mmCIF file of the N, C-alpha and C atoms, coordinates in Angstrom:
data_MODEL
# 
_entry.id   MODEL 
# 
loop_
_atom_site.group_PDB 
_atom_site.id 
_atom_site.type_symbol 
_atom_site.label_atom_id 
_atom_site.label_alt_id 
_atom_site.label_comp_id 
_atom_site.label_asym_id 
_atom_site.label_entity_id 
_atom_site.label_seq_id 
_atom_site.pdbx_PDB_ins_code 
_atom_site.Cartn_x 
_atom_site.Cartn_y 
_atom_site.Cartn_z 
_atom_site.occupancy 
_atom_site.B_iso_or_equiv 
_atom_site.pdbx_formal_charge 
_atom_site.auth_seq_id 
_atom_site.auth_comp_id 
_atom_site.auth_asym_id 
_atom_site.auth_atom_id 
_atom_site.pdbx_PDB_model_num 
ATOM 1   N N  . MET A 1 1  ? 19.144  -12.558 -25.575 1.00 0.00 ? 1  MET A N  1 
ATOM 2   C CA . MET A 1 1  ? 18.430  -12.719 -24.317 1.00 0.00 ? 1  MET A CA 1 
ATOM 3   C C  . MET A 1 1  ? 16.708  -12.527 -24.834 1.00 0.00 ? 1  MET A C  1 
ATOM 4   N N  . GLN A 1 2  ? 15.730  -13.369 -24.507 1.00 0.00 ? 2  GLN A N  1 
ATOM 5   C CA . GLN A 1 2  ? 14.484  -13.697 -25.498 1.00 0.00 ? 2  GLN A CA 1 
ATOM 6   C C  . GLN A 1 2  ? 13.574  -12.968 -24.908 1.00 0.00 ? 2  GLN A C  1 
ATOM 7   N N  . THR A 1 3  ? 12.801  -12.693 -25.615 1.00 0.00 ? 3  THR A N  1 
ATOM 8   C CA . THR A 1 3  ? 11.606  -11.604 -25.715 1.00 0.00 ? 3  THR A CA 1 
ATOM 9   C C  . THR A 1 3  ? 10.875  -12.069 -24.599 1.00 0.00 ? 3  THR A C  1 
ATOM 10  N N  . THR A 1 4  ? 9.614   -11.530 -24.109 1.00 0.00 ? 4  THR A N  1 
ATOM 11  C CA . THR A 1 4  ? 8.533   -11.434 -23.094 1.00 0.00 ? 4  THR A CA 1 
ATOM 12  C C  . THR A 1 4  ? 7.566   -13.042 -23.661 1.00 0.00 ? 4  THR A C  1 
ATOM 13  N N  . LYS A 1 5  ? 7.627   -12.341 -25.011 1.00 0.00 ? 5  LYS A N  1 
ATOM 14  C CA . LYS A 1 5  ? 6.267   -13.585 -25.613 1.00 0.00 ? 5  LYS A CA 1 
ATOM 15  C C  . LYS A 1 5  ? 6.240   -14.951 -26.308 1.00 0.00 ? 5  LYS A C  1 
ATOM 16  N N  . GLN A 1 6  ? 7.976   -15.188 -25.672 1.00 0.00 ? 6  GLN A N  1 
ATOM 17  C CA . GLN A 1 6  ? 8.298   -16.699 -25.955 1.00 0.00 ? 6  GLN A CA 1 
ATOM 18  C C  . GLN A 1 6  ? 7.503   -16.948 -25.089 1.00 0.00 ? 6  GLN A C  1 
ATOM 19  N N  . LYS A 1 7  ? 7.019   -18.443 -25.181 1.00 0.00 ? 7  LYS A N  1 
ATOM 20  C CA . LYS A 1 7  ? 6.356   -19.422 -23.689 1.00 0.00 ? 7  LYS A CA 1 
ATOM 21  C C  . LYS A 1 7  ? 7.863   -20.130 -23.296 1.00 0.00 ? 7  LYS A C  1 
ATOM 22  N N  . ILE A 1 8  ? 7.526   -20.828 -22.196 1.00 0.00 ? 8  ILE A N  1 
ATOM 23  C CA . ILE A 1 8  ? 8.376   -21.305 -21.579 1.00 0.00 ? 8  ILE A CA 1 
ATOM 24  C C  . ILE A 1 8  ? 8.126   -22.211 -20.732 1.00 0.00 ? 8  ILE A C  1 
ATOM 25  N N  . ASP A 1 9  ? 8.710   -23.691 -21.839 1.00 0.00 ? 9  ASP A N  1 
ATOM 26  C CA . ASP A 1 9  ? 8.519   -24.964 -21.403 1.00 0.00 ? 9  ASP A CA 1 
ATOM 27  C C  . ASP A 1 9  ? 8.610   -25.811 -20.028 1.00 0.00 ? 9  ASP A C  1 
ATOM 28  N N  . LEU A 1 10 ? 7.722   -25.604 -19.089 1.00 0.00 ? 10 LEU A N  1 
ATOM 29  C CA . LEU A 1 10 ? 8.107   -25.886 -17.330 1.00 0.00 ? 10 LEU A CA 1 
ATOM 30  C C  . LEU A 1 10 ? 8.284   -27.700 -17.412 1.00 0.00 ? 10 LEU A C  1 
ATOM 31  N N  . GLU A 1 11 ? 7.933   -27.819 -17.933 1.00 0.00 ? 11 GLU A N  1 
ATOM 32  C CA . GLU A 1 11 ? 7.588   -29.770 -18.411 1.00 0.00 ? 11 GLU A CA 1 
ATOM 33  C C  . GLU A 1 11 ? 8.920   -30.328 -18.562 1.00 0.00 ? 11 GLU A C  1 
ATOM 34  N N  . ALA A 1 12 ? 9.640   -29.068 -18.962 1.00 0.00 ? 12 ALA A N  1 
ATOM 35  C CA . ALA A 1 12 ? 11.119  -29.648 -18.845 1.00 0.00 ? 12 ALA A CA 1 
ATOM 36  C C  . ALA A 1 12 ? 12.290  -29.813 -17.618 1.00 0.00 ? 12 ALA A C  1 
ATOM 37  N N  . LEU A 1 13 ? 11.673  -29.099 -16.965 1.00 0.00 ? 13 LEU A N  1 
ATOM 38  C CA . LEU A 1 13 ? 12.146  -28.761 -15.379 1.00 0.00 ? 13 LEU A CA 1 
ATOM 39  C C  . LEU A 1 13 ? 11.784  -29.512 -14.657 1.00 0.00 ? 13 LEU A C  1 
ATOM 40  N N  . PRO A 1 14 ? 12.408  -30.213 -13.880 1.00 0.00 ? 14 PRO A N  1 
ATOM 41  C CA . PRO A 1 14 ? 12.162  -31.030 -12.699 1.00 0.00 ? 14 PRO A CA 1 
ATOM 42  C C  . PRO A 1 14 ? 11.003  -30.491 -11.852 1.00 0.00 ? 14 PRO A C  1 
ATOM 43  N N  . GLU A 1 15 ? 10.390  -31.775 -10.903 1.00 0.00 ? 15 GLU A N  1 
ATOM 44  C CA . GLU A 1 15 ? 9.165   -30.834 -9.937  1.00 0.00 ? 15 GLU A CA 1 
ATOM 45  C C  . GLU A 1 15 ? 9.643   -30.106 -8.748  1.00 0.00 ? 15 GLU A C  1 
ATOM 46  N N  . GLU A 1 16 ? 11.019  -29.891 -8.563  1.00 0.00 ? 16 GLU A N  1 
ATOM 47  C CA . GLU A 1 16 ? 11.239  -29.143 -7.392  1.00 0.00 ? 16 GLU A CA 1 
ATOM 48  C C  . GLU A 1 16 ? 11.740  -27.758 -7.702  1.00 0.00 ? 16 GLU A C  1 
ATOM 49  N N  . ALA A 1 17 ? 11.897  -27.562 -9.187  1.00 0.00 ? 17 ALA A N  1 
ATOM 50  C CA . ALA A 1 17 ? 12.613  -26.536 -9.880  1.00 0.00 ? 17 ALA A CA 1 
ATOM 51  C C  . ALA A 1 17 ? 11.947  -25.947 -10.087 1.00 0.00 ? 17 ALA A C  1 
ATOM 52  N N  . ARG A 1 18 ? 10.104  -26.613 -10.582 1.00 0.00 ? 18 ARG A N  1 
ATOM 53  C CA . ARG A 1 18 ? 9.441   -25.495 -11.280 1.00 0.00 ? 18 ARG A CA 1 
ATOM 54  C C  . ARG A 1 18 ? 8.465   -25.087 -9.857  1.00 0.00 ? 18 ARG A C  1 
ATOM 55  N N  . LYS A 1 19 ? 8.546   -25.894 -8.801  1.00 0.00 ? 19 LYS A N  1 
ATOM 56  C CA . LYS A 1 19 ? 8.342   -25.101 -7.464  1.00 0.00 ? 19 LYS A CA 1 
ATOM 57  C C  . LYS A 1 19 ? 9.178   -23.335 -7.264  1.00 0.00 ? 19 LYS A C  1 
ATOM 58  N N  . GLU A 1 20 ? 10.164  -24.220 -7.642  1.00 0.00 ? 20 GLU A N  1 
ATOM 59  C CA . GLU A 1 20 ? 10.766  -22.979 -7.233  1.00 0.00 ? 20 GLU A CA 1 
ATOM 60  C C  . GLU A 1 20 ? 10.599  -21.385 -7.954  1.00 0.00 ? 20 GLU A C  1 
ATOM 61  N N  . LEU A 1 21 ? 10.725  -22.179 -9.248  1.00 0.00 ? 21 LEU A N  1 
ATOM 62  C CA . LEU A 1 21 ? 10.200  -21.109 -10.624 1.00 0.00 ? 21 LEU A CA 1 
ATOM 63  C C  . LEU A 1 21 ? 9.022   -20.475 -10.032 1.00 0.00 ? 21 LEU A C  1 
ATOM 64  N N  . MET A 1 22 ? 8.378   -20.863 -9.657  1.00 0.00 ? 22 MET A N  1 
ATOM 65  C CA . MET A 1 22 ? 6.447   -20.540 -9.514  1.00 0.00 ? 22 MET A CA 1 
ATOM 66  C C  . MET A 1 22 ? 7.069   -19.825 -8.344  1.00 0.00 ? 22 MET A C  1 
ATOM 67  N N  . ASP A 1 23 ? 7.325   -19.669 -7.201  1.00 0.00 ? 23 ASP A N  1 
ATOM 68  C CA . ASP A 1 23 ? 7.538   -19.033 -5.942  1.00 0.00 ? 23 ASP A CA 1 
ATOM 69  C C  . ASP A 1 23 ? 8.758   -17.756 -6.214  1.00 0.00 ? 23 ASP A C  1 
ATOM 70  N N  . PHE A 1 24 ? 9.338   -17.759 -7.297  1.00 0.00 ? 24 PHE A N  1 
ATOM 71  C CA . PHE A 1 24 ? 10.049  -16.657 -7.621  1.00 0.00 ? 24 PHE A CA 1 
ATOM 72  C C  . PHE A 1 24 ? 9.012   -15.949 -8.378  1.00 0.00 ? 24 PHE A C  1 
ATOM 73  N N  . TYR A 1 25 ? 8.377   -16.325 -9.397  1.00 0.00 ? 25 TYR A N  1 
ATOM 74  C CA . TYR A 1 25 ? 7.735   -15.421 -10.261 1.00 0.00 ? 25 TYR A CA 1 
ATOM 75  C C  . TYR A 1 25 ? 6.547   -14.840 -9.473  1.00 0.00 ? 25 TYR A C  1 
ATOM 76  N N  . GLU A 1 26 ? 6.080   -15.800 -8.296  1.00 0.00 ? 26 GLU A N  1 
ATOM 77  C CA . GLU A 1 26 ? 4.793   -15.012 -7.347  1.00 0.00 ? 26 GLU A CA 1 
ATOM 78  C C  . GLU A 1 26 ? 6.013   -13.962 -6.631  1.00 0.00 ? 26 GLU A C  1 
ATOM 79  N N  . SER A 1 27 ? 6.765   -13.896 -6.547  1.00 0.00 ? 27 SER A N  1 
ATOM 80  C CA . SER A 1 27 ? 7.948   -12.857 -5.821  1.00 0.00 ? 27 SER A CA 1 
ATOM 81  C C  . SER A 1 27 ? 7.684   -12.064 -6.614  1.00 0.00 ? 27 SER A C  1 
ATOM 82  N N  . LEU A 1 28 ? 8.176   -11.869 -7.896  1.00 0.00 ? 28 LEU A N  1 
ATOM 83  C CA . LEU A 1 28 ? 8.238   -10.746 -8.590  1.00 0.00 ? 28 LEU A CA 1 
ATOM 84  C C  . LEU A 1 28 ? 7.014   -9.827  -8.883  1.00 0.00 ? 28 LEU A C  1 
ATOM 85  N N  . ILE A 1 29 ? 5.950   -10.473 -8.780  1.00 0.00 ? 29 ILE A N  1 
ATOM 86  C CA . ILE A 1 29 ? 4.491   -10.235 -8.880  1.00 0.00 ? 29 ILE A CA 1 
ATOM 87  C C  . ILE A 1 29 ? 4.231   -9.274  -7.668  1.00 0.00 ? 29 ILE A C  1 
ATOM 88  N N  . LYS A 1 30 ? 4.225   -9.827  -6.674  1.00 0.00 ? 30 LYS A N  1 
ATOM 89  C CA . LYS A 1 30 ? 4.343   -8.939  -5.272  1.00 0.00 ? 30 LYS A CA 1 
ATOM 90  C C  . LYS A 1 30 ? 5.257   -7.726  -5.643  1.00 0.00 ? 30 LYS A C  1 
ATOM 91  N N  . LYS A 1 31 ? 6.293   -7.842  -6.024  1.00 0.00 ? 31 LYS A N  1 
ATOM 92  C CA . LYS A 1 31 ? 7.799   -6.715  -5.869  1.00 0.00 ? 31 LYS A CA 1 
ATOM 93  C C  . LYS A 1 31 ? 6.825   -5.559  -6.849  1.00 0.00 ? 31 LYS A C  1 
ATOM 94  N N  . TYR A 1 32 ? 6.395   -5.882  -7.823  1.00 0.00 ? 32 TYR A N  1 
ATOM 95  C CA . TYR A 1 32 ? 6.190   -5.016  -8.806  1.00 0.00 ? 32 TYR A CA 1 
ATOM 96  C C  . TYR A 1 32 ? 4.621   -4.372  -8.878  1.00 0.00 ? 32 TYR A C  1 
ATOM 97  N N  . LYS A 1 33 ? 3.968   -5.172  -8.092  1.00 0.00 ? 33 LYS A N  1 
ATOM 98  C CA . LYS A 1 33 ? 2.426   -4.551  -7.833  1.00 0.00 ? 33 LYS A CA 1 
ATOM 99  C C  . LYS A 1 33 ? 3.017   -3.327  -6.866  1.00 0.00 ? 33 LYS A C  1 
ATOM 100 N N  . ARG A 1 34 ? 4.003   -3.120  -6.103  1.00 0.00 ? 34 ARG A N  1 
ATOM 101 C CA . ARG A 1 34 ? 3.917   -2.842  -4.933  1.00 0.00 ? 34 ARG A CA 1 
ATOM 102 C C  . ARG A 1 34 ? 4.359   -0.911  -5.535  1.00 0.00 ? 34 ARG A C  1 
ATOM 103 N N  . LYS A 1 35 ? 5.095   -1.609  -6.448  1.00 0.00 ? 35 LYS A N  1 
ATOM 104 C CA . LYS A 1 35 ? 5.633   -0.365  -7.372  1.00 0.00 ? 35 LYS A CA 1 
ATOM 105 C C  . LYS A 1 35 ? 4.704   0.400   -7.775  1.00 0.00 ? 35 LYS A C  1 
ATOM 106 N N  . THR A 1 36 ? 3.772   -0.016  -7.893  1.00 0.00 ? 36 THR A N  1 
ATOM 107 C CA . THR A 1 36 ? 2.514   0.566   -9.834  1.00 0.00 ? 36 THR A CA 1 
ATOM 108 C C  . THR A 1 36 ? 1.784   1.165   -8.427  1.00 0.00 ? 36 THR A C  1 
ATOM 109 N N  . ASN A 1 37 ? 1.611   0.806   -7.114  1.00 0.00 ? 37 ASN A N  1 
ATOM 110 C CA . ASN A 1 37 ? 0.217   1.117   -6.669  1.00 0.00 ? 37 ASN A CA 1 
ATOM 111 C C  . ASN A 1 37 ? 0.853   2.160   -5.668  1.00 0.00 ? 37 ASN A C  1 
ATOM 112 N N  . HIS A 1 38 ? 0.982   2.873   -6.374  1.00 0.00 ? 38 HIS A N  1 
ATOM 113 C CA . HIS A 1 38 ? 1.914   4.532   -5.291  1.00 0.00 ? 38 HIS A CA 1 
ATOM 114 C C  . HIS A 1 38 ? 0.524   5.336   -5.238  1.00 0.00 ? 38 HIS A C  1 
ATOM 115 N N  . LYS A 1 39 ? 0.189   6.190   -4.112  1.00 0.00 ? 39 LYS A N  1 
ATOM 116 C CA . LYS A 1 39 ? -0.791  6.683   -4.000  1.00 0.00 ? 39 LYS A CA 1 
ATOM 117 C C  . LYS A 1 39 ? -0.566  8.101   -4.293  1.00 0.00 ? 39 LYS A C  1 
ATOM 118 N N  . THR A 1 40 ? -1.075  8.730   -5.168  1.00 0.00 ? 40 THR A N  1 
ATOM 119 C CA . THR A 1 40 ? -0.915  10.126  -5.619  1.00 0.00 ? 40 THR A CA 1 
ATOM 120 C C  . THR A 1 40 ? -0.891  11.031  -3.842  1.00 0.00 ? 40 THR A C  1 
ATOM 121 N N  . VAL A 1 41 ? -0.500  12.572  -4.077  1.00 0.00 ? 41 VAL A N  1 
ATOM 122 C CA . VAL A 1 41 ? -0.732  13.477  -2.744  1.00 0.00 ? 41 VAL A CA 1 
ATOM 123 C C  . VAL A 1 41 ? -2.598  13.575  -2.782  1.00 0.00 ? 41 VAL A C  1 
ATOM 124 N N  . GLU A 1 42 ? -3.343  13.529  -3.432  1.00 0.00 ? 42 GLU A N  1 
ATOM 125 C CA . GLU A 1 42 ? -4.227  13.854  -3.774  1.00 0.00 ? 42 GLU A CA 1 
ATOM 126 C C  . GLU A 1 42 ? -5.166  12.780  -2.724  1.00 0.00 ? 42 GLU A C  1 
ATOM 127 N N  . ASP A 1 43 ? -5.254  11.501  -3.134  1.00 0.00 ? 43 ASP A N  1 
ATOM 128 C CA . ASP A 1 43 ? -5.540  10.421  -2.421  1.00 0.00 ? 43 ASP A CA 1 
ATOM 129 C C  . ASP A 1 43 ? -5.218  10.610  -1.271  1.00 0.00 ? 43 ASP A C  1 
ATOM 130 N N  . VAL A 1 44 ? -4.059  10.625  -0.355  1.00 0.00 ? 44 VAL A N  1 
ATOM 131 C CA . VAL A 1 44 ? -3.434  11.043  0.259   1.00 0.00 ? 44 VAL A CA 1 
ATOM 132 C C  . VAL A 1 44 ? -4.115  11.944  1.129   1.00 0.00 ? 44 VAL A C  1 
ATOM 133 N N  . GLU A 1 45 ? -4.710  13.783  1.008   1.00 0.00 ? 45 GLU A N  1 
ATOM 134 C CA . GLU A 1 45 ? -5.312  14.189  1.081   1.00 0.00 ? 45 GLU A CA 1 
ATOM 135 C C  . GLU A 1 45 ? -6.803  14.100  2.169   1.00 0.00 ? 45 GLU A C  1 
ATOM 136 N N  . LYS A 1 46 ? -7.277  13.146  0.283   1.00 0.00 ? 46 LYS A N  1 
ATOM 137 C CA . LYS A 1 46 ? -8.597  12.544  0.889   1.00 0.00 ? 46 LYS A CA 1 
ATOM 138 C C  . LYS A 1 46 ? -8.975  11.547  1.849   1.00 0.00 ? 46 LYS A C  1 
ATOM 139 N N  . GLU A 1 47 ? -7.661  10.914  1.912   1.00 0.00 ? 47 GLU A N  1 
ATOM 140 C CA . GLU A 1 47 ? -7.958  10.112  3.512   1.00 0.00 ? 47 GLU A CA 1 
ATOM 141 C C  . GLU A 1 47 ? -7.785  10.792  4.268   1.00 0.00 ? 47 GLU A C  1 
ATOM 142 N N  . ILE A 1 48 ? -7.021  11.499  4.227   1.00 0.00 ? 48 ILE A N  1 
ATOM 143 C CA . ILE A 1 48 ? -6.652  12.521  5.902   1.00 0.00 ? 48 ILE A CA 1 
ATOM 144 C C  . ILE A 1 48 ? -8.635  13.315  6.177   1.00 0.00 ? 48 ILE A C  1 
ATOM 145 N N  . LEU A 1 49 ? -8.450  14.039  5.005   1.00 0.00 ? 49 LEU A N  1 
ATOM 146 C CA . LEU A 1 49 ? -9.959  15.047  5.091   1.00 0.00 ? 49 LEU A CA 1 
ATOM 147 C C  . LEU A 1 49 ? -10.937 13.715  5.833   1.00 0.00 ? 49 LEU A C  1 
ATOM 148 N N  . ALA A 1 50 ? -11.115 12.605  5.056   1.00 0.00 ? 50 ALA A N  1 
ATOM 149 C CA . ALA A 1 50 ? -12.150 11.602  5.615   1.00 0.00 ? 50 ALA A CA 1 
ATOM 150 C C  . ALA A 1 50 ? -12.059 11.626  7.030   1.00 0.00 ? 50 ALA A C  1 
ATOM 151 N N  . ASP A 1 51 ? -10.415 11.210  7.380   1.00 0.00 ? 51 ASP A N  1 
ATOM 152 C CA . ASP A 1 51 ? -10.734 10.548  8.930   1.00 0.00 ? 51 ASP A CA 1 
ATOM 153 C C  . ASP A 1 51 ? -10.643 11.989  9.949   1.00 0.00 ? 51 ASP A C  1 
ATOM 154 N N  . GLN A 1 52 ? -10.867 12.526  9.625   1.00 0.00 ? 52 GLN A N  1 
ATOM 155 C CA . GLN A 1 52 ? -10.843 14.126  10.779  1.00 0.00 ? 52 GLN A CA 1 
ATOM 156 C C  . GLN A 1 52 ? -11.672 14.111  11.060  1.00 0.00 ? 52 GLN A C  1 
ATOM 157 N N  . ILE A 1 53 ? -12.054 14.176  12.609  1.00 0.00 ? 53 ILE A N  1 
ATOM 158 C CA . ILE A 1 53 ? -13.469 14.465  13.468  1.00 0.00 ? 53 ILE A CA 1 
ATOM 159 C C  . ILE A 1 53 ? -13.982 15.426  13.711  1.00 0.00 ? 53 ILE A C  1 
ATOM 160 N N  . GLN A 1 54 ? -14.852 15.721  13.345  1.00 0.00 ? 54 GLN A N  1 
ATOM 161 C CA . GLN A 1 54 ? -15.618 17.637  13.280  1.00 0.00 ? 54 GLN A CA 1 
ATOM 162 C C  . GLN A 1 54 ? -16.342 17.712  14.943  1.00 0.00 ? 54 GLN A C  1 
ATOM 163 N N  . ILE A 1 55 ? -15.384 18.671  15.779  1.00 0.00 ? 55 ILE A N  1 
ATOM 164 C CA . ILE A 1 55 ? -15.493 19.358  16.851  1.00 0.00 ? 55 ILE A CA 1 
ATOM 165 C C  . ILE A 1 55 ? -16.479 20.417  17.126  1.00 0.00 ? 55 ILE A C  1 
ATOM 166 N N  . ASP A 1 56 ? -17.639 20.208  17.629  1.00 0.00 ? 56 ASP A N  1 
ATOM 167 C CA . ASP A 1 56 ? -18.176 21.589  18.202  1.00 0.00 ? 56 ASP A CA 1 
ATOM 168 C C  . ASP A 1 56 ? -18.006 22.427  18.913  1.00 0.00 ? 56 ASP A C  1 
ATOM 169 N N  . THR A 1 57 ? -17.045 23.365  18.450  1.00 0.00 ? 57 THR A N  1 
ATOM 170 C CA . THR A 1 57 ? -16.885 24.343  19.823  1.00 0.00 ? 57 THR A CA 1 
ATOM 171 C C  . THR A 1 57 ? -17.088 25.144  20.761  1.00 0.00 ? 57 THR A C  1 
ATOM 172 N N  . LYS A 1 58 ? -18.354 25.470  19.532  1.00 0.00 ? 58 LYS A N  1 
ATOM 173 C CA . LYS A 1 58 ? -19.462 26.169  20.579  1.00 0.00 ? 58 LYS A CA 1 
ATOM 174 C C  . LYS A 1 58 ? -19.831 25.467  21.789  1.00 0.00 ? 58 LYS A C  1 
ATOM 175 N N  . LYS A 1 59 ? -20.261 24.422  22.124  1.00 0.00 ? 59 LYS A N  1 
ATOM 176 C CA . LYS A 1 59 ? -20.376 23.864  23.100  1.00 0.00 ? 59 LYS A CA 1 
ATOM 177 C C  . LYS A 1 59 ? -19.467 24.176  24.090  1.00 0.00 ? 59 LYS A C  1 
ATOM 178 N N  . TRP A 1 60 ? -18.591 24.310  24.088  1.00 0.00 ? 60 TRP A N  1 
ATOM 179 C CA . TRP A 1 60 ? -17.247 24.108  25.045  1.00 0.00 ? 60 TRP A CA 1 
ATOM 180 C C  . TRP A 1 60 ? -17.259 25.852  25.578  1.00 0.00 ? 60 TRP A C  1 
ATOM 181 N N  . LYS A 1 61 ? -17.043 26.072  27.208  1.00 0.00 ? 61 LYS A N  1 
ATOM 182 C CA . LYS A 1 61 ? -16.884 27.527  27.412  1.00 0.00 ? 61 LYS A CA 1 
ATOM 183 C C  . LYS A 1 61 ? -15.545 27.021  28.306  1.00 0.00 ? 61 LYS A C  1 
ATOM 184 N N  . PHE A 1 62 ? -14.728 27.569  28.328  1.00 0.00 ? 62 PHE A N  1 
ATOM 185 C CA . PHE A 1 62 ? -13.759 27.177  29.423  1.00 0.00 ? 62 PHE A CA 1 
ATOM 186 C C  . PHE A 1 62 ? -13.283 28.786  30.032  1.00 0.00 ? 62 PHE A C  1 
ATOM 187 N N  . GLU A 1 63 ? -12.405 28.844  30.862  1.00 0.00 ? 63 GLU A N  1 
ATOM 188 C CA . GLU A 1 63 ? -12.444 29.993  31.923  1.00 0.00 ? 63 GLU A CA 1 
ATOM 189 C C  . GLU A 1 63 ? -10.250 29.960  31.527  1.00 0.00 ? 63 GLU A C  1 
ATOM 190 N N  . ARG A 1 64 ? -10.167 31.338  31.694  1.00 0.00 ? 64 ARG A N  1 
ATOM 191 C CA . ARG A 1 64 ? -8.778  31.707  31.246  1.00 0.00 ? 64 ARG A CA 1 
ATOM 192 C C  . ARG A 1 64 ? -7.786  30.746  32.185  1.00 0.00 ? 64 ARG A C  1 
ATOM 193 N N  . GLU A 1 65 ? -7.761  30.632  33.380  1.00 0.00 ? 65 GLU A N  1 
ATOM 194 C CA . GLU A 1 65 ? -6.839  30.138  34.488  1.00 0.00 ? 65 GLU A CA 1 
ATOM 195 C C  . GLU A 1 65 ? -7.225  28.299  33.535  1.00 0.00 ? 65 GLU A C  1 
ATOM 196 N N  . GLN A 1 66 ? -8.331  27.652  33.104  1.00 0.00 ? 66 GLN A N  1 
ATOM 197 C CA . GLN A 1 66 ? -8.430  26.683  32.853  1.00 0.00 ? 66 GLN A CA 1 
ATOM 198 C C  . GLN A 1 66 ? -7.573  26.123  31.395  1.00 0.00 ? 66 GLN A C  1 
ATOM 199 N N  . ILE A 1 67 ? -7.789  26.936  30.774  1.00 0.00 ? 67 ILE A N  1 
ATOM 200 C CA . ILE A 1 67 ? -6.758  26.938  29.379  1.00 0.00 ? 67 ILE A CA 1 
ATOM 201 C C  . ILE A 1 67 ? -4.853  26.706  29.471  1.00 0.00 ? 67 ILE A C  1 
ATOM 202 N N  . HIS A 1 68 ? -4.675  27.806  30.546  1.00 0.00 ? 68 HIS A N  1 
ATOM 203 C CA . HIS A 1 68 ? -3.797  28.294  31.033  1.00 0.00 ? 68 HIS A CA 1 
ATOM 204 C C  . HIS A 1 68 ? -3.223  26.924  32.210  1.00 0.00 ? 68 HIS A C  1 
ATOM 205 N N  . GLU A 1 69 ? -3.592  25.950  32.298  1.00 0.00 ? 69 GLU A N  1 
ATOM 206 C CA . GLU A 1 69 ? -3.026  25.222  33.629  1.00 0.00 ? 69 GLU A CA 1 
ATOM 207 C C  . GLU A 1 69 ? -2.228  24.058  33.012  1.00 0.00 ? 69 GLU A C  1 
ATOM 208 N N  . ARG A 1 70 ? -1.250  24.123  34.058  1.00 0.00 ? 70 ARG A N  1 
ATOM 209 C CA . ARG A 1 70 ? -0.666  22.929  33.959  1.00 0.00 ? 70 ARG A CA 1 
ATOM 210 C C  . ARG A 1 70 ? -0.068  21.477  34.602  1.00 0.00 ? 70 ARG A C  1 
# 
């Protein structure tokens, strides 16, 4: 198997094969970028807390019957 430091001569391939190789290369980049971009638990917690809506419940007054209505 060849090492990753070795250069590939794309000129040796026909145009159609070069396009196919480039498509495959781009799909590999996308595949492995997704794996490395996982969010940590802390990041998710920060996002959840940032998205929460703060409601001032002191302004609201309910009767017992209203709370338990169906």
